[in-house]
Structure formats: C-alpha cells, structure tokens
py3Dmol code that shows the C-alpha trace and the ligand (Angstrom):
import py3Dmol

protein = """\
ATOM      1  CA  UNK A   1     -18.430 -20.456 120.089  1.00  0.00           C
ATOM      2  CA  UNK A   2     -16.293 -20.960 123.222  1.00  0.00           C
ATOM      3  CA  UNK A   3     -19.377 -20.457 125.389  1.00  0.00           C
ATOM      4  CA  UNK A   4     -21.357 -22.892 123.380  1.00  0.00           C
ATOM      5  CA  UNK A   5     -18.687 -25.593 123.557  1.00  0.00           C
ATOM      6  CA  UNK A   6     -18.403 -24.982 127.343  1.00  0.00           C
ATOM      7  CA  UNK A   7     -22.131 -25.193 127.799  1.00  0.00           C
ATOM      8  CA  UNK A   8     -22.354 -28.531 126.013  1.00  0.00           C
ATOM      9  CA  UNK A   9     -19.379 -29.936 127.961  1.00  0.00           C
ATOM     10  CA  UNK A  10     -20.860 -28.696 131.295  1.00  0.00           C
ATOM     11  CA  UNK A  11     -24.269 -30.163 130.574  1.00  0.00           C
ATOM     12  CA  UNK A  12     -22.959 -33.550 129.628  1.00  0.00           C
ATOM     13  CA  UNK A  13     -21.854 -35.934 132.407  1.00  0.00           C
ATOM     14  CA  UNK A  14     -20.204 -38.190 129.757  1.00  0.00           C
ATOM     15  CA  UNK A  15     -17.641 -37.630 127.046  1.00  0.00           C
ATOM     16  CA  UNK A  16     -19.012 -35.881 123.952  1.00  0.00           C
ATOM     17  CA  UNK A  17     -17.671 -36.868 120.566  1.00  0.00           C
ATOM     18  CA  UNK A  18     -16.125 -34.206 118.275  1.00  0.00           C
ATOM     19  CA  UNK A  19     -18.730 -35.252 115.669  1.00  0.00           C
ATOM     20  CA  UNK A  20     -21.653 -34.470 118.054  1.00  0.00           C
ATOM     21  CA  UNK A  21     -20.091 -31.043 118.990  1.00  0.00           C
ATOM     22  CA  UNK A  22     -19.468 -30.211 115.319  1.00  0.00           C
ATOM     23  CA  UNK A  23     -23.009 -31.259 114.289  1.00  0.00           C
ATOM     24  CA  UNK A  24     -24.757 -29.411 117.072  1.00  0.00           C
ATOM     25  CA  UNK A  25     -22.592 -26.251 116.770  1.00  0.00           C
ATOM     26  CA  UNK A  26     -22.692 -26.218 113.014  1.00  0.00           C
ATOM     27  CA  UNK A  27     -18.937 -26.024 112.594  1.00  0.00           C
ATOM     28  CA  UNK A  28     -16.298 -28.411 111.292  1.00  0.00           C
ATOM     29  CA  UNK A  29     -14.557 -30.934 113.535  1.00  0.00           C
ATOM     30  CA  UNK A  30     -11.300 -29.120 112.917  1.00  0.00           C
ATOM     31  CA  UNK A  31     -12.937 -25.848 114.138  1.00  0.00           C
ATOM     32  CA  UNK A  32     -14.098 -27.737 117.254  1.00  0.00           C
ATOM     33  CA  UNK A  33     -10.698 -29.110 117.844  1.00  0.00           C
ATOM     34  CA  UNK A  34      -9.077 -25.671 117.555  1.00  0.00           C
ATOM     35  CA  UNK A  35     -11.429 -24.132 120.113  1.00  0.00           C
ATOM     36  CA  UNK A  36     -10.903 -27.119 122.435  1.00  0.00           C
ATOM     37  CA  UNK A  37      -7.127 -26.649 122.088  1.00  0.00           C
ATOM     38  CA  UNK A  38      -7.379 -22.939 122.866  1.00  0.00           C
ATOM     39  CA  UNK A  39      -9.585 -23.546 125.923  1.00  0.00           C
ATOM     40  CA  UNK A  40      -7.211 -26.206 127.240  1.00  0.00           C
ATOM     41  CA  UNK A  41      -4.338 -23.765 126.814  1.00  0.00           C
ATOM     42  CA  UNK A  42      -6.287 -21.215 128.818  1.00  0.00           C
ATOM     43  CA  UNK A  43      -6.512 -23.674 131.731  1.00  0.00           C
ATOM     44  CA  UNK A  44      -9.850 -25.462 131.193  1.00  0.00           C
ATOM     45  CA  UNK A  45      -9.403 -29.140 132.308  1.00  0.00           C
ATOM     46  CA  UNK A  46     -10.703 -30.718 129.074  1.00  0.00           C
ATOM     47  CA  UNK A  47      -9.712 -34.337 128.711  1.00  0.00           C
ATOM     48  CA  UNK A  48      -9.467 -35.504 125.123  1.00  0.00           C
ATOM     49  CA  UNK A  49      -9.730 -39.273 124.311  1.00  0.00           C
ATOM     50  CA  UNK A  50     -10.513 -41.315 121.140  1.00  0.00           C
ATOM     51  CA  UNK A  51     -14.241 -41.095 122.159  1.00  0.00           C
ATOM     52  CA  UNK A  52     -14.210 -37.247 122.321  1.00  0.00           C
ATOM     53  CA  UNK A  53     -14.012 -34.523 125.041  1.00  0.00           C
ATOM     54  CA  UNK A  54     -14.885 -34.310 128.676  1.00  0.00           C
ATOM     55  CA  UNK A  55     -14.675 -31.396 131.182  1.00  0.00           C
ATOM     56  CA  UNK A  56     -13.021 -32.856 134.219  1.00  0.00           C
ATOM     57  CA  UNK A  57     -13.998 -30.296 136.901  1.00  0.00           C
ATOM     58  CA  UNK A  58     -15.286 -26.788 137.335  1.00  0.00           C
ATOM     59  CA  UNK A  59     -13.366 -23.608 136.806  1.00  0.00           C
ATOM     60  CA  UNK A  60     -13.755 -19.980 137.942  1.00  0.00           C
ATOM     61  CA  UNK A  61     -12.454 -18.086 134.988  1.00  0.00           C
ATOM     62  CA  UNK A  62     -13.625 -14.581 134.133  1.00  0.00           C
ATOM     63  CA  UNK A  63     -13.192 -14.731 130.409  1.00  0.00           C
ATOM     64  CA  UNK A  64     -15.959 -12.976 128.350  1.00  0.00           C
ATOM     65  CA  UNK A  65     -17.487 -16.198 127.155  1.00  0.00           C
ATOM     66  CA  UNK A  66     -18.205 -17.195 130.780  1.00  0.00           C
ATOM     67  CA  UNK A  67     -20.911 -14.435 130.663  1.00  0.00           C
ATOM     68  CA  UNK A  68     -22.965 -15.480 127.634  1.00  0.00           C
ATOM     69  CA  UNK A  69     -25.769 -12.872 128.121  1.00  0.00           C
ATOM     70  CA  UNK A  70     -23.335  -9.980 128.127  1.00  0.00           C
ATOM     71  CA  UNK A  71     -20.211 -11.410 126.465  1.00  0.00           C
ATOM     72  CA  UNK A  72     -19.626  -8.389 124.183  1.00  0.00           C
ATOM     73  CA  UNK A  73     -19.517  -6.041 127.193  1.00  0.00           C
ATOM     74  CA  UNK A  74     -16.919  -7.936 129.300  1.00  0.00           C
ATOM     75  CA  UNK A  75     -13.216  -7.074 128.874  1.00  0.00           C
ATOM     76  CA  UNK A  76     -11.018  -9.437 130.828  1.00  0.00           C
ATOM     77  CA  UNK A  77      -7.396  -8.912 131.636  1.00  0.00           C
ATOM     78  CA  UNK A  78      -5.057 -11.306 133.485  1.00  0.00           C
ATOM     79  CA  UNK A  79      -2.990  -8.505 135.056  1.00  0.00           C
ATOM     80  CA  UNK A  80      -3.273  -4.764 134.698  1.00  0.00           C
ATOM     81  CA  UNK A  81      -2.408  -1.819 137.010  1.00  0.00           C
ATOM     82  CA  UNK A  82      -6.063  -0.934 137.719  1.00  0.00           C
ATOM     83  CA  UNK A  83      -9.371  -1.646 136.027  1.00  0.00           C
ATOM     84  CA  UNK A  84     -10.217   2.042 136.627  1.00  0.00           C
ATOM     85  CA  UNK A  85      -7.735   3.118 133.858  1.00  0.00           C
ATOM     86  CA  UNK A  86      -8.993   0.708 131.237  1.00  0.00           C
ATOM     87  CA  UNK A  87     -12.632   1.619 132.023  1.00  0.00           C
ATOM     88  CA  UNK A  88     -11.894   5.277 131.704  1.00  0.00           C
ATOM     89  CA  UNK A  89     -10.343   4.754 128.280  1.00  0.00           C
ATOM     90  CA  UNK A  90     -13.312   2.633 127.210  1.00  0.00           C
ATOM     91  CA  UNK A  91     -15.827   5.278 128.593  1.00  0.00           C
ATOM     92  CA  UNK A  92     -14.021   8.080 126.720  1.00  0.00           C
ATOM     93  CA  UNK A  93     -14.206   6.009 123.552  1.00  0.00           C
ATOM     94  CA  UNK A  94     -18.035   5.797 123.932  1.00  0.00           C
ATOM     95  CA  UNK A  95     -18.307   2.236 125.096  1.00  0.00           C
ATOM     96  CA  UNK A  96     -21.918   1.129 125.709  1.00  0.00           C
ATOM     97  CA  UNK A  97     -23.616   1.353 129.097  1.00  0.00           C
ATOM     98  CA  UNK A  98     -22.598  -1.428 131.561  1.00  0.00           C
ATOM     99  CA  UNK A  99     -19.395  -2.289 129.914  1.00  0.00           C
ATOM    100  CA  UNK A 100     -17.237  -4.184 132.455  1.00  0.00           C
ATOM    101  CA  UNK A 101     -13.456  -4.368 132.849  1.00  0.00           C
ATOM    102  CA  UNK A 102     -12.425  -7.272 135.027  1.00  0.00           C
ATOM    103  CA  UNK A 103      -8.982  -8.363 136.141  1.00  0.00           C
ATOM    104  CA  UNK A 104      -7.595 -11.506 137.552  1.00  0.00           C
ATOM    105  CA  UNK A 105      -5.015  -9.297 139.356  1.00  0.00           C
ATOM    106  CA  UNK A 106      -4.202  -5.605 139.676  1.00  0.00           C
ATOM    107  CA  UNK A 107      -0.730  -4.378 140.271  1.00  0.00           C
ATOM    108  CA  UNK A 108      -1.823  -0.811 141.331  1.00  0.00           C
ATOM    109  CA  UNK A 109      -5.409  -1.268 142.568  1.00  0.00           C
ATOM    110  CA  UNK A 110      -6.799   1.962 144.052  1.00  0.00           C
ATOM    111  CA  UNK A 111      -9.004   2.518 147.017  1.00  0.00           C
ATOM    112  CA  UNK A 112     -10.939   5.542 148.262  1.00  0.00           C
ATOM    113  CA  UNK A 113      -9.119   8.512 149.635  1.00  0.00           C
ATOM    114  CA  UNK A 114      -5.851   7.874 147.879  1.00  0.00           C
ATOM    115  CA  UNK A 115      -5.411   4.418 149.460  1.00  0.00           C
ATOM    116  CA  UNK A 116      -4.225   1.275 147.675  1.00  0.00           C
ATOM    117  CA  UNK A 117      -6.337  -1.880 147.185  1.00  0.00           C
ATOM    118  CA  UNK A 118      -4.475  -5.168 147.451  1.00  0.00           C
ATOM    119  CA  UNK A 119      -5.500  -7.105 144.394  1.00  0.00           C
ATOM    120  CA  UNK A 120      -3.923 -10.651 144.491  1.00  0.00           C
ATOM    121  CA  UNK A 121      -5.369 -13.721 142.808  1.00  0.00           C
ATOM    122  CA  UNK A 122      -8.710 -14.945 144.050  1.00  0.00           C
ATOM    123  CA  UNK A 123     -10.458 -11.679 144.599  1.00  0.00           C
ATOM    124  CA  UNK A 124     -12.999 -10.088 142.180  1.00  0.00           C
ATOM    125  CA  UNK A 125     -11.764  -6.771 140.815  1.00  0.00           C
ATOM    126  CA  UNK A 126     -13.846  -4.932 138.190  1.00  0.00           C
ATOM    127  CA  UNK A 127     -15.083  -1.544 137.009  1.00  0.00           C
ATOM    128  CA  UNK A 128     -18.380  -1.063 135.332  1.00  0.00           C
ATOM    129  CA  UNK A 129     -18.968   1.896 133.033  1.00  0.00           C
ATOM    130  CA  UNK A 130     -22.461   3.237 133.735  1.00  0.00           C
ATOM    131  CA  UNK A 131     -24.306   5.971 131.739  1.00  0.00           C
ATOM    132  CA  UNK A 132     -27.262   6.927 133.995  1.00  0.00           C
ATOM    133  CA  UNK A 133     -29.705   9.520 132.705  1.00  0.00           C
ATOM    134  CA  UNK A 134     -29.233  11.571 135.878  1.00  0.00           C
ATOM    135  CA  UNK A 135     -28.254  15.144 136.782  1.00  0.00           C
ATOM    136  CA  UNK A 136     -24.878  15.374 138.615  1.00  0.00           C
ATOM    137  CA  UNK A 137     -26.347  15.862 142.055  1.00  0.00           C
ATOM    138  CA  UNK A 138     -28.249  12.536 141.824  1.00  0.00           C
ATOM    139  CA  UNK A 139     -25.304  10.476 140.492  1.00  0.00           C
ATOM    140  CA  UNK A 140     -24.597   9.145 144.007  1.00  0.00           C
ATOM    141  CA  UNK A 141     -27.655   6.884 143.620  1.00  0.00           C
ATOM    142  CA  UNK A 142     -25.708   4.669 141.220  1.00  0.00           C
ATOM    143  CA  UNK A 143     -23.332   3.811 144.031  1.00  0.00           C
ATOM    144  CA  UNK A 144     -26.061   3.225 146.504  1.00  0.00           C
ATOM    145  CA  UNK A 145     -27.786   0.891 143.906  1.00  0.00           C
ATOM    146  CA  UNK A 146     -24.500  -0.972 143.477  1.00  0.00           C
ATOM    147  CA  UNK A 147     -24.034  -1.425 147.279  1.00  0.00           C
ATOM    148  CA  UNK A 148     -27.554  -2.622 147.734  1.00  0.00           C
ATOM    149  CA  UNK A 149     -27.183  -5.081 144.767  1.00  0.00           C
ATOM    150  CA  UNK A 150     -23.859  -6.436 145.968  1.00  0.00           C
ATOM    151  CA  UNK A 151     -24.957  -6.969 149.618  1.00  0.00           C
ATOM    152  CA  UNK A 152     -28.187  -8.547 148.304  1.00  0.00           C
ATOM    153  CA  UNK A 153     -26.484 -11.080 146.064  1.00  0.00           C
ATOM    154  CA  UNK A 154     -23.935 -12.065 148.682  1.00  0.00           C
ATOM    155  CA  UNK A 155     -26.810 -12.699 151.096  1.00  0.00           C
ATOM    156  CA  UNK A 156     -28.848 -14.643 148.499  1.00  0.00           C
ATOM    157  CA  UNK A 157     -25.963 -16.756 147.141  1.00  0.00           C
ATOM    158  CA  UNK A 158     -24.158 -17.503 150.348  1.00  0.00           C
ATOM    159  CA  UNK A 159     -26.472 -16.743 153.242  1.00  0.00           C
ATOM    160  CA  UNK A 160     -23.799 -14.352 154.576  1.00  0.00           C
ATOM    161  CA  UNK A 161     -25.279 -11.423 156.513  1.00  0.00           C
ATOM    162  CA  UNK A 162     -23.694  -8.680 154.372  1.00  0.00           C
ATOM    163  CA  UNK A 163     -24.419  -5.139 155.333  1.00  0.00           C
ATOM    164  CA  UNK A 164     -23.750  -1.661 153.708  1.00  0.00           C
ATOM    165  CA  UNK A 165     -21.557   0.784 155.507  1.00  0.00           C
ATOM    166  CA  UNK A 166     -21.746   4.452 154.517  1.00  0.00           C
ATOM    167  CA  UNK A 167     -20.852   5.484 151.964  1.00  0.00           C
ATOM    168  CA  UNK A 168     -20.306   2.206 149.942  1.00  0.00           C
ATOM    169  CA  UNK A 169     -18.520  -0.527 151.752  1.00  0.00           C
ATOM    170  CA  UNK A 170     -19.875  -4.047 152.329  1.00  0.00           C
ATOM    171  CA  UNK A 171     -19.241  -5.414 155.781  1.00  0.00           C
ATOM    172  CA  UNK A 172     -19.854  -8.735 157.410  1.00  0.00           C
ATOM    173  CA  UNK A 173     -19.938  -8.866 161.188  1.00  0.00           C
ATOM    174  CA  UNK A 174     -18.078  -5.534 161.188  1.00  0.00           C
ATOM    175  CA  UNK A 175     -15.348  -6.686 158.804  1.00  0.00           C
ATOM    176  CA  UNK A 176     -14.818  -5.293 155.411  1.00  0.00           C
ATOM    177  CA  UNK A 177     -15.729  -7.615 152.555  1.00  0.00           C
ATOM    178  CA  UNK A 178     -15.880  -5.272 149.605  1.00  0.00           C
ATOM    179  CA  UNK A 179     -15.224  -1.602 148.706  1.00  0.00           C
ATOM    180  CA  UNK A 180     -16.282   0.723 145.965  1.00  0.00           C
ATOM    181  CA  UNK A 181     -14.694   3.631 144.158  1.00  0.00           C
ATOM    182  CA  UNK A 182     -16.260   5.851 141.625  1.00  0.00           C
ATOM    183  CA  UNK A 183     -15.080   8.190 138.928  1.00  0.00           C
ATOM    184  CA  UNK A 184     -17.545  10.518 137.019  1.00  0.00           C
ATOM    185  CA  UNK A 185     -17.470  12.654 133.962  1.00  0.00           C
ATOM    186  CA  UNK A 186     -20.101  15.331 133.537  1.00  0.00           C
ATOM    187  CA  UNK A 187     -20.947  17.825 130.897  1.00  0.00           C
ATOM    188  CA  UNK A 188     -22.597  20.744 132.496  1.00  0.00           C
ATOM    189  CA  UNK A 189     -25.173  19.363 134.873  1.00  0.00           C
ATOM    190  CA  UNK A 190     -25.521  16.019 132.925  1.00  0.00           C
ATOM    191  CA  UNK A 191     -23.609  12.801 133.799  1.00  0.00           C
ATOM    192  CA  UNK A 192     -21.587  11.387 130.868  1.00  0.00           C
ATOM    193  CA  UNK A 193     -20.401   8.302 132.802  1.00  0.00           C
ATOM    194  CA  UNK A 194     -20.093   7.028 136.297  1.00  0.00           C
ATOM    195  CA  UNK A 195     -17.425   4.303 136.538  1.00  0.00           C
ATOM    196  CA  UNK A 196     -17.941   2.084 139.532  1.00  0.00           C
ATOM    197  CA  UNK A 197     -14.802   0.163 140.640  1.00  0.00           C
ATOM    198  CA  UNK A 198     -15.627  -2.746 142.886  1.00  0.00           C
ATOM    199  CA  UNK A 199     -13.250  -5.003 144.770  1.00  0.00           C
ATOM    200  CA  UNK A 200     -14.574  -8.027 146.603  1.00  0.00           C
ATOM    201  CA  UNK A 201     -12.577 -10.377 148.841  1.00  0.00           C
ATOM    202  CA  UNK A 202     -13.780 -13.652 147.498  1.00  0.00           C
ATOM    203  CA  UNK A 203     -11.092 -16.414 147.545  1.00  0.00           C
ATOM    204  CA  UNK A 204      -8.185 -14.269 148.461  1.00  0.00           C
ATOM    205  CA  UNK A 205      -7.255 -13.946 152.143  1.00  0.00           C
ATOM    206  CA  UNK A 206      -6.845 -10.341 153.130  1.00  0.00           C
ATOM    207  CA  UNK A 207      -6.576 -11.092 156.854  1.00  0.00           C
ATOM    208  CA  UNK A 208      -2.794 -11.435 157.367  1.00  0.00           C
ATOM    209  CA  UNK A 209      -2.247  -7.862 155.990  1.00  0.00           C
ATOM    210  CA  UNK A 210      -5.576  -6.459 157.234  1.00  0.00           C
ATOM    211  CA  UNK A 211      -7.105  -7.952 160.323  1.00  0.00           C
ATOM    212  CA  UNK A 212     -10.180  -5.699 159.838  1.00  0.00           C
ATOM    213  CA  UNK A 213     -11.090  -7.445 156.577  1.00  0.00           C
ATOM    214  CA  UNK A 214     -12.667 -10.764 155.647  1.00  0.00           C
ATOM    215  CA  UNK A 215     -13.497 -12.817 152.543  1.00  0.00           C
ATOM    216  CA  UNK A 216     -16.359 -15.015 151.270  1.00  0.00           C
ATOM    217  CA  UNK A 217     -14.072 -18.058 151.410  1.00  0.00           C
ATOM    218  CA  UNK A 218     -13.116 -17.266 155.004  1.00  0.00           C
ATOM    219  CA  UNK A 219     -16.744 -16.904 155.930  1.00  0.00           C
ATOM    220  CA  UNK A 220     -17.855 -20.042 154.105  1.00  0.00           C
ATOM    221  CA  UNK A 221     -14.812 -22.260 154.838  1.00  0.00           C
ATOM    222  CA  UNK A 222     -14.661 -22.990 151.085  1.00  0.00           C
ATOM    223  CA  UNK A 223     -14.055 -21.165 147.752  1.00  0.00           C
ATOM    224  CA  UNK A 224     -16.825 -19.361 145.915  1.00  0.00           C
ATOM    225  CA  UNK A 225     -17.458 -18.624 142.245  1.00  0.00           C
ATOM    226  CA  UNK A 226     -16.386 -15.165 141.303  1.00  0.00           C
ATOM    227  CA  UNK A 227     -18.001 -15.600 137.940  1.00  0.00           C
ATOM    228  CA  UNK A 228     -21.461 -16.336 139.443  1.00  0.00           C
ATOM    229  CA  UNK A 229     -21.053 -13.492 141.847  1.00  0.00           C
ATOM    230  CA  UNK A 230     -20.178 -10.983 139.087  1.00  0.00           C
ATOM    231  CA  UNK A 231     -22.982 -12.206 136.805  1.00  0.00           C
ATOM    232  CA  UNK A 232     -25.596 -12.119 139.632  1.00  0.00           C
ATOM    233  CA  UNK A 233     -24.322  -8.727 140.708  1.00  0.00           C
ATOM    234  CA  UNK A 234     -24.638  -7.253 137.165  1.00  0.00           C
ATOM    235  CA  UNK A 235     -28.226  -8.611 136.940  1.00  0.00           C
ATOM    236  CA  UNK A 236     -29.208  -7.254 140.351  1.00  0.00           C
ATOM    237  CA  UNK A 237     -27.571  -3.889 139.623  1.00  0.00           C
ATOM    238  CA  UNK A 238     -29.511  -3.421 136.419  1.00  0.00           C
ATOM    239  CA  UNK A 239     -32.743  -4.111 138.197  1.00  0.00           C
ATOM    240  CA  UNK A 240     -32.067  -1.872 141.248  1.00  0.00           C
ATOM    241  CA  UNK A 241     -30.608   0.971 139.270  1.00  0.00           C
ATOM    242  CA  UNK A 242     -33.933   1.231 137.375  1.00  0.00           C
ATOM    243  CA  UNK A 243     -35.673   2.152 140.582  1.00  0.00           C
ATOM    244  CA  UNK A 244     -36.287   5.666 141.831  1.00  0.00           C
ATOM    245  CA  UNK A 245     -33.630   7.093 144.258  1.00  0.00           C
ATOM    246  CA  UNK A 246     -36.032   7.053 147.297  1.00  0.00           C
ATOM    247  CA  UNK A 247     -36.604   3.356 146.762  1.00  0.00           C
ATOM    248  CA  UNK A 248     -32.899   2.659 146.435  1.00  0.00           C
ATOM    249  CA  UNK A 249     -32.229   4.606 149.663  1.00  0.00           C
ATOM    250  CA  UNK A 250     -34.992   2.726 151.505  1.00  0.00           C
ATOM    251  CA  UNK A 251     -33.312  -0.622 150.502  1.00  0.00           C
ATOM    252  CA  UNK A 252     -29.997   0.757 151.633  1.00  0.00           C
ATOM    253  CA  UNK A 253     -31.327   1.823 155.063  1.00  0.00           C
ATOM    254  CA  UNK A 254     -32.605  -1.798 155.604  1.00  0.00           C
ATOM    255  CA  UNK A 255     -29.180  -3.180 154.898  1.00  0.00           C
ATOM    256  CA  UNK A 256     -27.239  -0.484 156.756  1.00  0.00           C
ATOM    257  CA  UNK A 257     -24.609  -1.343 159.315  1.00  0.00           C
ATOM    258  CA  UNK A 258     -24.054   2.374 159.929  1.00  0.00           C
ATOM    259  CA  UNK A 259     -27.360   3.860 160.995  1.00  0.00           C
ATOM    260  CA  UNK A 260     -27.803   3.939 164.730  1.00  0.00           C
ATOM    261  CA  UNK A 261     -24.112   3.470 165.363  1.00  0.00           C
ATOM    262  CA  UNK A 262     -21.751   5.824 167.101  1.00  0.00           C
ATOM    263  CA  UNK A 263     -19.529   6.994 164.326  1.00  0.00           C
ATOM    264  CA  UNK A 264     -16.407   9.022 163.924  1.00  0.00           C
ATOM    265  CA  UNK A 265     -15.978  10.906 160.591  1.00  0.00           C
ATOM    266  CA  UNK A 266     -12.571  11.653 159.432  1.00  0.00           C
ATOM    267  CA  UNK A 267     -12.760  14.835 157.329  1.00  0.00           C
ATOM    268  CA  UNK A 268     -10.121  17.303 156.246  1.00  0.00           C
ATOM    269  CA  UNK A 269     -10.099  20.036 158.864  1.00  0.00           C
ATOM    270  CA  UNK A 270     -11.047  17.937 161.848  1.00  0.00           C
ATOM    271  CA  UNK A 271     -12.834  14.819 162.944  1.00  0.00           C
ATOM    272  CA  UNK A 272     -16.412  14.642 164.036  1.00  0.00           C
ATOM    273  CA  UNK A 273     -18.168  12.165 166.355  1.00  0.00           C
ATOM    274  CA  UNK A 274     -21.811  11.400 166.914  1.00  0.00           C
ATOM    275  CA  UNK A 275     -24.649   8.986 166.170  1.00  0.00           C
ATOM    276  CA  UNK A 276     -25.454   8.149 162.542  1.00  0.00           C
ATOM    277  CA  UNK A 277     -29.175   8.850 162.276  1.00  0.00           C
ATOM    278  CA  UNK A 278     -30.012   8.587 158.554  1.00  0.00           C
ATOM    279  CA  UNK A 279     -28.991   9.300 155.019  1.00  0.00           C
ATOM    280  CA  UNK A 280     -30.761  12.211 153.265  1.00  0.00           C
ATOM    281  CA  UNK A 281     -32.148  12.361 149.757  1.00  0.00           C
ATOM    282  CA  UNK A 282     -28.711  13.151 148.238  1.00  0.00           C
ATOM    283  CA  UNK A 283     -26.907  10.295 149.987  1.00  0.00           C
ATOM    284  CA  UNK A 284     -25.359  12.443 152.739  1.00  0.00           C
ATOM    285  CA  UNK A 285     -24.977  10.860 156.124  1.00  0.00           C
ATOM    286  CA  UNK A 286     -26.820  12.759 158.984  1.00  0.00           C
ATOM    287  CA  UNK A 287     -24.858  12.588 162.187  1.00  0.00           C
ATOM    288  CA  UNK A 288     -26.257  13.839 165.506  1.00  0.00           C
ATOM    289  CA  UNK A 289     -23.314  15.294 167.577  1.00  0.00           C
ATOM    290  CA  UNK A 290     -23.358  15.317 171.409  1.00  0.00           C
ATOM    291  CA  UNK A 291     -24.476  18.890 171.476  1.00  0.00           C
ATOM    292  CA  UNK A 292     -27.746  17.864 169.737  1.00  0.00           C
ATOM    293  CA  UNK A 293     -26.891  19.338 166.323  1.00  0.00           C
ATOM    294  CA  UNK A 294     -27.305  17.377 163.020  1.00  0.00           C
ATOM    295  CA  UNK A 295     -24.204  17.471 160.719  1.00  0.00           C
ATOM    296  CA  UNK A 296     -24.583  16.570 156.980  1.00  0.00           C
ATOM    297  CA  UNK A 297     -21.524  14.562 155.889  1.00  0.00           C
ATOM    298  CA  UNK A 298     -21.009  14.288 152.175  1.00  0.00           C
ATOM    299  CA  UNK A 299     -17.397  13.082 152.049  1.00  0.00           C
ATOM    300  CA  UNK A 300     -14.909  11.432 154.322  1.00  0.00           C
ATOM    301  CA  UNK A 301     -14.064   8.275 156.119  1.00  0.00           C
ATOM    302  CA  UNK A 302     -16.596   6.770 158.515  1.00  0.00           C
ATOM    303  CA  UNK A 303     -15.513   4.716 161.522  1.00  0.00           C
ATOM    304  CA  UNK A 304     -18.021   2.677 163.412  1.00  0.00           C
ATOM    305  CA  UNK A 305     -17.932   2.827 167.234  1.00  0.00           C
ATOM    306  CA  UNK A 306     -14.349   1.991 168.211  1.00  0.00           C
ATOM    307  CA  UNK A 307     -11.678   4.613 167.993  1.00  0.00           C
ATOM    308  CA  UNK A 308      -8.809   3.990 165.558  1.00  0.00           C
ATOM    309  CA  UNK A 309      -5.501   5.814 165.739  1.00  0.00           C
ATOM    310  CA  UNK A 310      -3.816   4.232 162.823  1.00  0.00           C
ATOM    311  CA  UNK A 311      -4.544   4.944 159.149  1.00  0.00           C
ATOM    312  CA  UNK A 312      -6.449   1.941 157.751  1.00  0.00           C
ATOM    313  CA  UNK A 313      -5.759   0.194 154.539  1.00  0.00           C
ATOM    314  CA  UNK A 314      -8.586   0.386 151.971  1.00  0.00           C
ATOM    315  CA  UNK A 315      -9.376  -3.293 152.167  1.00  0.00           C
ATOM    316  CA  UNK A 316     -10.049  -2.874 155.859  1.00  0.00           C
ATOM    317  CA  UNK A 317     -13.025  -1.628 157.819  1.00  0.00           C
ATOM    318  CA  UNK A 318     -11.453   1.341 159.594  1.00  0.00           C
TER     319      UNK A 318
END
"""
ligand_1 = """\
16
LIG
C -12.365 1.250 148.843
O -12.957 0.609 149.641
O -11.453 2.093 149.241
C -12.540 1.097 147.432
C -11.845 -0.042 146.773
C -12.199 -0.282 145.318
C -11.315 -1.381 144.719
C -11.665 -1.645 143.313
S -10.956 -3.091 142.716
C -11.476 -2.741 141.119
C -11.316 -1.283 140.961
N -10.016 -0.994 140.400
C -9.286 -0.309 141.309
O -8.123 0.148 141.137
N -9.977 -0.062 142.401
C -11.342 -0.574 142.306
"""
view = py3Dmol.view(width=600, height=400)
view.addModel(protein, "pdb")
view.setStyle({"model": 0}, {"cartoon": {"style": "trace"}})
view.addModel(ligand_1, "xyz")
view.setStyle({"model": 1}, {"stick": {}})
view.zoomTo()
view.show()
C-alpha cells in the first residue's frame, strides 16, 4: 500500500485528494490518512492541505516499499551492528534466494581480512543471500558476477569509469569506491548459501579518514540515489549471475584495474611482487614474478603498483 501511495504522489505534479487516493487504491479515506501519517513520521515530506496530499521533494529511503518489484525480500534496518549477522540468521532460517538486508548505518561493519568498514549515514550497506546451484569450487563466480554488476551499473547510471580490482573491490581512478565480503555455508560439495556483503561509498565522505577512498557524491559533485543504485544492482546481478562462469570472467577482465599492473600480494608467510597477468577459471590471480614464474594467488590483499608500508583500512584502496 505504501508503495502504491508513493507512486501516485510521485507521478502527480499536483496535490491529490484523499478521495482520489482512496478510490484508486480501493481503501477507505481513513486508511489512506493512516498510511500518509505513517509515511510522514518516517520522514517523507508529504504536505497535507484541505485539497489533499502532495510530495514536496524526493527522498532516498531504503524501506522495502521503495523496491516494489522485490518488496518482500528487502529487510531494512536503521542501525545494526552488521548486515552480515542478520543475513546469516535469515539464510539459516531458509529465507529465499536474493533476500537482502540493508542498513542505513552499521555500528560494527566488517571488511575483508579482519578489517572494519566505516558505515556512517549516506553509504549503501547491504548483504544479499544467494543460493547458487554451484559446487563449492565454483562459488567464487557469484562474487565476480557481483563485482561486474556493480561496476557496470555505476558506469551506466553515473558515467563514472568504475573498474574491478582483484578480488572484488570497485575502484575509480585508483581510489576505492566499494568493497565486498562473502560468507558461505556448504553441505558436502554443494553450496547452501553465499552471502554477499557490499559497502558502497555513495553520499558519505570516506576521504578524511581514508585518503585512498572516494565516493559517488565526491566524483559527481552531488548526491546520488542509493535506492536506484541498489535496485539497478540487484537487476544486473540477477542477469549476470545466470551466465556461465567463463562469460562472467570475460566481463571481469574487461573491467579490470588489476590485470597488467605491477602488484604486491600480502599473504600470510610473506609478500610477493610481480605483474598481474590474468585470472584463471577458478578466479585465482596469476602473477608473473621477476624470475619468470607464474604464481597462483587464491587469497590475500592485492596492492597496485605503489608500495604501502601501513596497514590499510577496508574502505581504502591499499
Ligand atoms: C572490504 O572491502 O574489505 C569489504 C567491505 C564490505 C563491507 C560491507 S557493508 C555491508 C556488509 N556488512 C558488513 O559488515 N560488511 C559488508
């Protein structure tokens, strides 16, 4: 109902009467009034007058009814420690494929390799529960599909030259715009779920704390819609994740900021330097070392070109 009311308010440049809303939505005027009151309390700028109702300005809320085509799969929270925890609970309770937990803020956002992820107002923080019909060794392709989908929608929506960095960061001009974290449950060789946690710097400004990061707003010089980004990402992810892994990898290569670069890989037991040549069919990075050997990297932090001596924050491109 809320999504229908908002649709009507959004598509009407003028005030709509309570009578028209109640007639077109098939509910009483009192019911309309109650929904309008609830929406106003949630922050929607709805102006009521004796003539009816008018939406005075756009919003960027992430409430489930802002996603009419998938409303029942969106779980929104104003503030939680981490969307990863809620998504894990839902996944264990057999929630459907592509259920999404999204938060306005996280108080204990997590990044890869035991780092934290700053999650203040304005960013987009969500975890999607996926149930791919894949054997465990192929589960990585879900993450590659998500990186390709995210870089693609950022390019299409905003004309920003987003690139993918191995394994799953999104960079723009060498600065980190988004990061991904995954958590998987398997039974034997079969995947039960892969939870994809994604943080995108949209209207938050990560730069004071992390000079190696950027945001969509900083790149555009104006705020962007997190709702449209999430909706478009979910559509694109569904399309790309249906492709065969070699096709997904081919798209990843085209968007890659890593291939061809001199990289330093931080792995437990010693760092490794060389040139990133390719990703293999299981998503491992193939690095050619100065002695001409090719190393297969399946885990670790990848640093592009310049040498860093300090431990980077998760929101930063190390
Ligand atoms: C990284 O680049 O290290 C991965 C960052 C992942 C951050 C997202 S924000 C939504 C989800 N919830 C978390 O606690 N982390 C992920």
